[in-house]
Residue frames relative to the residue before (quaternion, step in Angstrom):
aa qw qx qy qz dx dy dz
M 1.0000 0.0000 0.0000 0.0000 0.00 0.00 0.00
E 0.4884 -0.6820 0.4634 0.2856 3.59 -0.93 0.88
I 0.6167 -0.5694 0.4017 0.3661 3.56 -1.14 0.72
Q 0.6455 0.5368 -0.3261 0.4345 3.58 0.92 -0.90
L 0.6527 0.5117 -0.3117 0.4637 3.59 1.05 -0.79
W 0.6020 0.5432 -0.3568 0.4639 3.60 1.07 -0.70
R 0.6427 0.5294 -0.3230 0.4498 3.59 0.95 -0.88
K 0.6563 0.5145 -0.3042 0.4605 3.56 0.97 -0.87
I 0.6607 0.5114 -0.3043 0.4575 3.58 0.98 -0.86
L 0.7580 0.4258 -0.2155 0.4446 3.58 0.82 -1.02
C 0.4977 0.6911 -0.4175 0.3168 3.61 1.17 -0.44
P 0.6779 0.4721 -0.3199 0.4639 3.69 0.83 -0.81
Y 0.6233 0.5348 -0.3392 0.4588 3.59 1.12 -0.63
E 0.6250 0.5253 -0.3279 0.4753 3.57 1.07 -0.75
L 0.6357 0.5179 -0.3154 0.4778 3.57 1.04 -0.80
A 0.6497 0.5268 -0.3153 0.4483 3.58 0.94 -0.90
V 0.6474 0.5185 -0.3192 0.4584 3.58 0.92 -0.89
R 0.6591 0.5040 -0.3126 0.4624 3.60 0.91 -0.90
E 0.6738 0.5005 -0.2977 0.4548 3.58 0.91 -0.93
L 0.6795 0.4960 -0.2956 0.4526 3.58 0.89 -0.93
I 0.6203 0.5246 -0.3435 0.4712 3.60 0.98 -0.77
L 0.6566 0.5168 -0.3076 0.4552 3.57 0.90 -0.94
K 0.6652 0.5073 -0.3052 0.4549 3.59 0.95 -0.86
F 0.6846 0.4668 -0.2937 0.4766 3.59 0.93 -0.83
E 0.6177 0.5219 -0.3452 0.4763 3.60 1.07 -0.64
H 0.6223 0.5310 -0.3368 0.4663 3.58 1.11 -0.67
I 0.5991 0.5493 -0.3588 0.4589 3.60 1.07 -0.69
I 0.6400 0.5185 -0.3159 0.4709 3.58 0.97 -0.90
E 0.6902 0.4935 -0.2785 0.4501 3.56 0.83 -1.06
E 0.6521 0.5288 -0.3158 0.4421 3.58 0.96 -0.87
H 0.6321 0.5204 -0.3280 0.4712 3.58 1.00 -0.79
R 0.7203 0.4702 -0.2618 0.4376 3.56 0.77 -1.04
K 0.6431 0.5160 -0.3288 0.4605 3.60 1.05 -0.69
N 0.7066 0.4008 -0.2465 0.5285 3.55 1.24 -0.47
N 0.4780 -0.7026 0.4046 0.3378 3.56 1.33 0.41
L 0.4616 0.6466 -0.4604 0.3961 3.55 1.02 0.88
Y 0.5191 -0.6178 0.4877 0.3333 3.54 -1.19 0.56
S 0.2749 -0.7662 0.5592 0.1568 3.58 -0.83 0.97
P 0.3730 -0.7318 0.5190 0.2369 3.62 -0.71 1.00
I 0.6617 0.4208 -0.2960 0.5454 3.58 1.29 -0.29
E 0.2590 -0.7765 0.5589 0.1330 3.57 -0.76 1.05
Q 0.7802 -0.1542 0.1276 0.5927 3.59 0.93 -0.88
V 0.1672 -0.7840 0.5924 0.0807 3.55 -1.25 0.41
S 0.0090 0.7738 -0.6333 0.0086 3.55 -1.14 0.67
G 0.0902 -0.8109 0.5765 0.0448 3.57 -1.23 0.26
R 0.0455 -0.7840 0.6183 0.0313 3.52 -1.32 0.27
V 0.3218 -0.6747 0.6190 0.2410 3.49 -1.37 0.36
K 0.5338 -0.6473 0.4423 0.3168 3.57 -0.85 0.99
S 0.4676 -0.6739 0.4935 0.2890 3.58 -0.96 0.85
V 0.6373 -0.5245 0.3946 0.4037 3.57 -1.23 0.48
A 0.6319 0.5389 -0.3335 0.4462 3.60 0.99 -0.83
S 0.6706 0.4934 -0.2981 0.4668 3.60 0.95 -0.87
I 0.6318 0.5250 -0.3301 0.4650 3.57 1.05 -0.76
L 0.6623 0.5092 -0.3026 0.4587 3.58 0.91 -0.93
E 0.6386 0.5291 -0.3196 0.4583 3.56 1.02 -0.87
K 0.6799 0.4850 -0.2927 0.4656 3.59 0.94 -0.87
L 0.6081 0.5476 -0.3485 0.4571 3.59 1.04 -0.73
Q 0.6850 0.4832 -0.2754 0.4705 3.55 0.97 -0.95
R 0.6789 0.5118 -0.2972 0.4346 3.58 0.88 -0.98
K 0.7674 0.3422 -0.1802 0.5114 3.58 0.99 -0.83
N 0.4037 -0.7462 0.4482 0.2817 3.56 1.33 0.13
I 0.3163 0.7455 -0.5100 0.2900 3.55 0.90 1.01
P 0.4084 -0.7053 0.5121 0.2709 3.64 -0.77 0.92
M 0.6419 -0.5718 0.3549 0.3675 3.57 -1.08 0.78
E 0.6808 0.5093 -0.2995 0.4329 3.59 0.94 -0.87
R 0.6855 0.4485 -0.2828 0.4989 3.61 1.27 -0.25
M 0.3212 0.8079 -0.4588 0.1834 3.57 1.32 0.02
E 0.7396 0.4332 -0.2549 0.4476 3.62 0.66 -1.07
E 0.6509 0.4948 -0.3222 0.4771 3.59 1.15 -0.46
E 0.7614 0.4208 -0.2010 0.4504 3.57 0.93 -0.94
I 0.7172 0.3759 -0.2511 0.5303 3.62 1.05 -0.64
E 0.2087 -0.8448 0.4876 0.0714 3.54 -0.27 1.33
D 0.7478 0.4210 -0.2086 0.4691 3.58 1.20 -0.42
I 0.1924 0.7703 -0.5779 0.1891 3.60 0.99 0.75
A 0.7265 0.2284 -0.1577 0.6286 3.55 1.11 -0.76
G 0.0114 -0.8188 0.5730 -0.0326 3.58 -0.78 1.03
I 0.0942 -0.7756 0.6235 0.0275 3.53 -0.99 0.94
R 0.1488 -0.7815 0.6016 0.0721 3.56 -0.93 0.94
I 0.1107 -0.7911 0.6012 0.0191 3.56 -0.67 1.18
I 0.1544 -0.8125 0.5606 0.0414 3.55 -0.62 1.18
C 0.1403 -0.7786 0.6101 0.0428 3.55 -0.95 1.02
Q 0.5326 -0.6118 0.4695 0.3488 3.56 -1.25 0.33
F 0.8179 0.1691 -0.0360 0.5488 3.55 0.89 -1.00
E 0.6110 -0.5797 0.3949 0.3669 3.55 -1.14 0.66
E 0.6074 0.5691 -0.3537 0.4268 3.60 1.07 -0.68
D 0.6153 0.5753 -0.3422 0.4163 3.58 1.13 -0.65
I 0.5610 0.6277 -0.3908 0.3722 3.59 1.12 -0.61
E 0.6741 0.4800 -0.2911 0.4800 3.59 0.89 -0.92
T 0.6139 0.5517 -0.3414 0.4497 3.59 1.06 -0.76
V 0.6715 0.4860 -0.2902 0.4783 3.57 0.93 -0.92
A 0.6378 0.5347 -0.3306 0.4450 3.59 0.94 -0.86
K 0.6662 0.4875 -0.3008 0.4775 3.60 0.94 -0.85
M 0.6070 0.5603 -0.3400 0.4494 3.56 1.08 -0.77
L 0.6869 0.4822 -0.2754 0.4688 3.57 0.96 -0.90
Q 0.6139 0.5726 -0.3420 0.4223 3.57 1.08 -0.72
H 0.7361 0.4153 -0.2208 0.4867 3.58 1.15 -0.58
R 0.4889 0.6572 -0.4437 0.3636 3.60 1.23 0.15
S 0.3918 -0.7396 0.5050 0.2110 3.56 -1.06 0.79
D 0.6607 0.5342 -0.3081 0.4280 3.60 1.23 -0.30
M 0.7564 0.2244 -0.1884 0.5847 3.57 1.27 0.22
V 0.2361 -0.7586 0.5936 0.1283 3.56 -1.14 0.66
I 0.3478 -0.7493 0.5285 0.1957 3.56 -0.78 1.03
K 0.2768 -0.7672 0.5646 0.1269 3.53 -0.79 1.12
S 0.7923 -0.1412 0.1322 0.5786 3.58 0.88 -0.94
E 0.1994 -0.7611 0.6065 0.1142 3.55 -1.31 0.42
K 0.0663 -0.7677 0.6360 0.0425 3.55 -1.15 0.72
N 0.1623 -0.8078 0.5642 0.0528 3.54 -0.55 1.21
Y 0.0723 -0.8192 0.5689 -0.0014 3.55 -0.18 1.31
L 0.4695 0.6133 -0.4717 0.4254 3.55 1.24 0.48
K 0.7233 0.3739 -0.2166 0.5387 3.54 1.04 -0.82
N 0.7584 0.2486 -0.1395 0.5861 3.57 1.11 -0.69
I 0.0989 -0.8431 0.5279 0.0264 3.56 0.48 1.26
K 0.4777 -0.6665 0.4903 0.2953 3.56 -0.96 0.90
E 0.6624 -0.5247 0.3629 0.3927 3.56 -1.21 0.53
S 0.6416 0.5446 -0.3136 0.4397 3.57 1.10 -0.72
G 0.5566 -0.5794 0.4052 0.4362 3.57 1.23 -0.52
Y 0.4259 0.7254 -0.4432 0.3097 3.57 1.32 -0.07
R 0.0082 -0.7854 0.6179 -0.0374 3.55 -0.93 1.02
S 0.2901 0.7182 -0.5847 0.2411 3.56 -0.89 0.99
Y 0.3126 -0.7066 0.5900 0.2344 3.57 -1.32 0.09
H 0.1121 -0.8266 0.5510 0.0237 3.58 -0.59 1.16
L 0.0593 -0.7558 0.6509 0.0394 3.52 -1.13 0.78
I 0.1696 -0.7225 0.6558 0.1383 3.54 -1.08 0.76
I 0.0576 -0.8224 0.5659 -0.0095 3.55 -0.69 1.10
Y 0.3347 -0.6468 0.6281 0.2739 3.49 -1.40 0.25
Y 0.0155 0.7930 -0.6065 0.0547 3.55 -0.87 0.99
T 0.2599 -0.7917 0.5392 0.1225 3.57 -0.86 0.95
V 0.0984 -0.7739 0.6242 0.0408 3.55 -0.93 0.99
E 0.4035 -0.6887 0.5478 0.2508 3.53 -1.24 0.54
T 0.0648 -0.7989 0.5980 0.0033 3.58 -0.66 1.12
I 0.6820 -0.4716 0.3447 0.4401 3.60 -1.26 0.08
E 0.6887 0.4383 -0.2713 0.5099 3.56 1.27 -0.34
G 0.6935 -0.4424 0.2699 0.5005 3.58 1.30 0.20
P 0.7257 -0.4238 0.2945 0.4550 3.62 -1.26 -0.06
K 0.0591 -0.7816 0.6205 0.0232 3.56 -1.10 0.76
K 0.2482 -0.7652 0.5800 0.1286 3.56 -0.77 1.08
I 0.0240 -0.8054 0.5918 -0.0254 3.53 -0.73 1.10
Q 0.4397 -0.6503 0.5397 0.3042 3.54 -1.35 0.12
A 0.0127 -0.7761 0.6304 0.0100 3.56 -1.16 0.63
E 0.3106 -0.7324 0.5758 0.1887 3.55 -1.15 0.67
L 0.1379 -0.7652 0.6251 0.0691 3.56 -0.91 0.99
Q 0.1076 -0.7754 0.6206 0.0457 3.56 -0.80 1.04
I 0.0905 -0.7936 0.6014 0.0161 3.56 -0.73 1.11
R 0.1956 0.7857 -0.5584 0.1807 3.60 -0.66 1.09
T 0.5510 -0.5844 0.4660 0.3710 3.55 -1.28 0.20
M 0.6763 -0.4723 0.3673 0.4297 3.56 -1.30 0.21
A 0.6508 0.5140 -0.3169 0.4603 3.57 1.00 -0.80
M 0.6458 0.5094 -0.3152 0.4734 3.60 0.96 -0.86
D 0.6556 0.5262 -0.3144 0.4409 3.56 0.98 -0.86
F 0.6119 0.5468 -0.3422 0.4576 3.57 1.05 -0.78
W 0.6780 0.4826 -0.2929 0.4708 3.59 0.87 -0.97
A 0.6768 0.5085 -0.3033 0.4375 3.59 0.86 -0.95
T 0.6252 0.5396 -0.3379 0.4515 3.60 1.05 -0.72
I 0.6579 0.4950 -0.2998 0.4819 3.57 0.99 -0.88
E 0.6622 0.5145 -0.3060 0.4507 3.57 0.90 -0.94
H 0.6358 0.5327 -0.3222 0.4563 3.59 1.02 -0.82
S 0.6466 0.5234 -0.3107 0.4598 3.57 0.98 -0.88
L 0.6712 0.4920 -0.2946 0.4698 3.57 0.99 -0.85
Q 0.6092 0.5413 -0.3472 0.4640 3.58 1.07 -0.72
Y 0.6556 0.5051 -0.3063 0.4704 3.56 1.01 -0.84
K 0.6607 0.5254 -0.3096 0.4377 3.58 0.92 -0.94
Y 0.7882 0.3173 -0.1533 0.5045 3.57 0.88 -0.99
K 0.4319 -0.7333 0.4341 0.2956 3.57 1.33 0.29
G 0.7438 -0.4365 0.2136 0.4589 3.56 0.92 0.96
E 0.6820 0.4325 -0.2828 0.5176 3.59 1.28 -0.02
I 0.0247 -0.8317 0.5542 -0.0201 3.58 0.48 1.22
P 0.5126 -0.6600 0.4481 0.3174 3.64 -0.84 0.94
P 0.6402 -0.5709 0.3568 0.3701 3.62 -1.07 0.72
H 0.6729 0.4986 -0.3234 0.4405 3.63 0.90 -0.83
V 0.6376 0.4947 -0.3246 0.4934 3.61 1.14 -0.62
T 0.6229 0.5449 -0.3314 0.4530 3.58 1.02 -0.82
E 0.6387 0.5340 -0.3195 0.4527 3.57 1.00 -0.86
R 0.6717 0.4868 -0.2974 0.4725 3.56 0.95 -0.87
L 0.6223 0.5378 -0.3350 0.4596 3.57 1.05 -0.75
T 0.6412 0.5277 -0.3166 0.4584 3.57 0.99 -0.84
K 0.6546 0.4978 -0.3036 0.4812 3.58 0.98 -0.85
A 0.6359 0.5217 -0.3221 0.4688 3.56 1.04 -0.79
A 0.6287 0.5348 -0.3283 0.4593 3.59 1.03 -0.80
E 0.6398 0.5154 -0.3169 0.4739 3.58 1.03 -0.79
A 0.6472 0.5115 -0.3113 0.4718 3.57 1.04 -0.80
I 0.6243 0.5366 -0.3249 0.4656 3.58 1.07 -0.80
H 0.6448 0.5189 -0.3096 0.4680 3.56 0.99 -0.89
A 0.6513 0.5090 -0.3084 0.4707 3.57 0.99 -0.86
L 0.6334 0.5319 -0.3252 0.4583 3.59 1.04 -0.80
D 0.6550 0.5036 -0.3141 0.4677 3.59 0.90 -0.89
H 0.6447 0.5218 -0.3168 0.4602 3.57 1.00 -0.84
E 0.6610 0.5086 -0.3008 0.4625 3.57 0.96 -0.89
M 0.6484 0.5114 -0.3145 0.4682 3.60 0.99 -0.83
S 0.6337 0.5326 -0.3287 0.4547 3.58 1.05 -0.74
S 0.6329 0.5558 -0.3314 0.4250 3.58 1.08 -0.70
V 0.7537 0.2786 -0.1844 0.5660 3.61 1.20 -0.45
R 0.1938 0.8391 -0.4873 0.1445 3.56 1.25 0.53
E 0.6791 0.5037 -0.3052 0.4381 3.58 0.80 -0.97
E 0.6544 0.5129 -0.3106 0.4606 3.58 0.97 -0.87
I 0.6536 0.5106 -0.3092 0.4653 3.57 0.98 -0.87
M 0.6634 0.5069 -0.3039 0.4589 3.57 0.92 -0.91
D 0.6350 0.5284 -0.3275 0.4586 3.60 0.98 -0.82
A 0.6631 0.5062 -0.2992 0.4632 3.56 0.95 -0.91
Q 0.6756 0.4891 -0.2974 0.4647 3.58 0.94 -0.87
N 0.6491 0.5115 -0.3192 0.4639 3.59 0.97 -0.81
S 0.6349 0.5263 -0.3203 0.4662 3.57 1.04 -0.81
S 0.6584 0.5098 -0.3015 0.4645 3.57 0.96 -0.89
R 0.6635 0.4989 -0.3014 0.4690 3.58 0.98 -0.89
L 0.6385 0.5259 -0.3247 0.4587 3.60 1.01 -0.82
Q 0.6484 0.5145 -0.3155 0.4641 3.57 0.95 -0.88
S 0.6440 0.5303 -0.3161 0.4519 3.57 0.96 -0.87
D 0.6615 0.5066 -0.3025 0.4630 3.59 0.97 -0.89
I 0.6561 0.5102 -0.3103 0.4614 3.59 0.97 -0.89
V 0.6556 0.5133 -0.3105 0.4586 3.58 0.90 -0.93
Q 0.6480 0.5172 -0.3181 0.4599 3.58 0.94 -0.86
D 0.6583 0.5072 -0.3004 0.4682 3.58 0.98 -0.87
I 0.6477 0.5195 -0.3158 0.4593 3.59 0.97 -0.87
L 0.6703 0.5053 -0.3003 0.4530 3.59 0.88 -0.93
L 0.6411 0.5104 -0.3219 0.4741 3.58 1.03 -0.75
C 0.6418 0.5277 -0.3127 0.4603 3.55 1.03 -0.85
I 0.6527 0.5051 -0.3077 0.4735 3.60 0.95 -0.89
E 0.6298 0.5372 -0.3270 0.4560 3.57 1.00 -0.82
N 0.6762 0.4797 -0.2894 0.4784 3.59 0.97 -0.83
L 0.6163 0.5521 -0.3470 0.4416 3.60 1.07 -0.70
Y 0.5923 0.5766 -0.3643 0.4289 3.59 1.06 -0.67
K 0.6713 0.5158 -0.2947 0.4433 3.59 1.13 -0.62
V 0.8084 0.3094 -0.1220 0.4857 3.60 1.09 -0.66
S 0.7713 0.3283 -0.1743 0.5166 3.63 1.19 -0.22
N 0.7124 -0.4379 0.3440 0.4270 3.52 -1.37 0.09
Q 0.4638 -0.7227 0.4375 0.2668 3.56 -0.69 1.11
R 0.6078 0.5552 -0.3611 0.4382 3.59 1.07 -0.67
E 0.6550 0.5055 -0.3086 0.4692 3.58 0.98 -0.85
V 0.6598 0.5083 -0.3128 0.4566 3.55 0.97 -0.85
R 0.6158 0.5386 -0.3514 0.4553 3.60 1.05 -0.70
K 0.6186 0.5333 -0.3397 0.4664 3.58 1.06 -0.73
I 0.6391 0.5161 -0.3122 0.4772 3.57 1.02 -0.87
Q 0.6566 0.5176 -0.3004 0.4591 3.55 0.96 -0.89
D 0.6490 0.5110 -0.3127 0.4690 3.58 0.98 -0.85
E 0.6470 0.5154 -0.3179 0.4633 3.57 1.03 -0.82
F 0.6174 0.5363 -0.3353 0.4677 3.57 1.05 -0.76
L 0.6755 0.4963 -0.2996 0.4557 3.60 0.85 -0.95
R 0.6261 0.5308 -0.3373 0.4610 3.58 1.07 -0.73
I 0.6831 0.4793 -0.2837 0.4724 3.58 0.88 -0.99
Y 0.6401 0.5405 -0.3282 0.4364 3.56 0.96 -0.86
S 0.6504 0.5368 -0.3153 0.4352 3.58 1.02 -0.78
T 0.6274 0.5490 -0.3383 0.4365 3.60 1.19 -0.47
K 0.2850 -0.7801 0.4970 0.2514 3.61 1.25 -0.49
D 0.4341 0.6875 -0.4573 0.3602 3.57 1.23 0.54
M 0.3333 -0.7850 0.4882 0.1855 3.59 -0.32 1.26
Q 0.6297 0.5438 -0.3464 0.4334 3.60 1.01 -0.75
Q 0.6506 0.4968 -0.3094 0.4839 3.57 0.98 -0.85
L 0.6561 0.5218 -0.3127 0.4466 3.57 0.96 -0.87
E 0.6551 0.4999 -0.3076 0.4758 3.59 0.99 -0.82
R 0.6410 0.5193 -0.3210 0.4652 3.59 1.01 -0.81
F 0.6442 0.5123 -0.3099 0.4760 3.58 0.98 -0.89
H 0.6221 0.5536 -0.3241 0.4490 3.58 1.04 -0.84
R 0.6700 0.4881 -0.2977 0.4736 3.59 0.92 -0.91
Q 0.6583 0.5075 -0.3091 0.4620 3.59 0.95 -0.87
L 0.6445 0.5216 -0.3191 0.4590 3.56 1.00 -0.80
D 0.6098 0.5452 -0.3454 0.4600 3.59 1.07 -0.70
I 0.6448 0.5188 -0.3147 0.4649 3.56 1.00 -0.84
I 0.6469 0.5151 -0.3113 0.4683 3.59 0.97 -0.89
A 0.6773 0.4976 -0.2883 0.4589 3.56 0.89 -0.96
E 0.6287 0.5324 -0.3262 0.4635 3.56 1.06 -0.76
G 0.6279 0.5402 -0.3301 0.4527 3.57 1.07 -0.75
Y 0.6635 0.4888 -0.3033 0.4784 3.59 0.96 -0.83
R 0.6340 0.5274 -0.3347 0.4560 3.58 1.06 -0.73
A 0.6377 0.5272 -0.3171 0.4636 3.56 1.06 -0.81
Q 0.6442 0.5178 -0.3166 0.4655 3.60 1.02 -0.84
A 0.6493 0.5388 -0.3153 0.4343 3.59 1.01 -0.81
L 0.6754 0.5031 -0.2876 0.4561 3.58 1.16 -0.61
K 0.5624 0.6198 -0.3861 0.3878 3.60 1.23 -0.33
């Protein structure tokens, strides 16, 4: 197949990956802007390389003209969650979306692979708009925890190094590592509420501090600089105490001060 033709074939898949990443990143942002916990921690994607596609065609004895029908993971999206419970939440979220159709699901959390691999896979149909009109393609979504992703990345590298024939002593260690990863995910789930509370508190503090600093910056433009320096010093003093209640109270008072200056400017 000519190089130019490969580019034409893969271009819609590249578009799909970009669009899907953007949509999942928006889900994260929407949750956080509404002070909600996001079941998605991060997302990444890739389009399978021509070499990988050719290797899969040869390994599975797939004719070239059947490539787009038979190879479901030319476009791949990886969705990373903090906790194992989040995986099911994300899967249900995707099942109810109108911009993608689920073709099949593979639950490797309940049906763990012999190697120890754990993840949740969805094959979806997704339509992109090209210069030649709409094109429906397939994409694979892998949903897993950060710990599962770490193990899977290492296992993938070893599979590549040993060409799918990993030595028994390495396989044994991988299996033990998979068990340790599972134990880690279980342990993290047991303190899930505490972790989420800590993260939400940290995110709230960050948002308040950012808002206060922006407000102080704007006050420098419309008020006496000596007064603003006093406000800034008071903020730094309160911030050093790490007392969220004091910081929230200062934030409310600063809003009132800023509103007063805005009212004066309109007179």
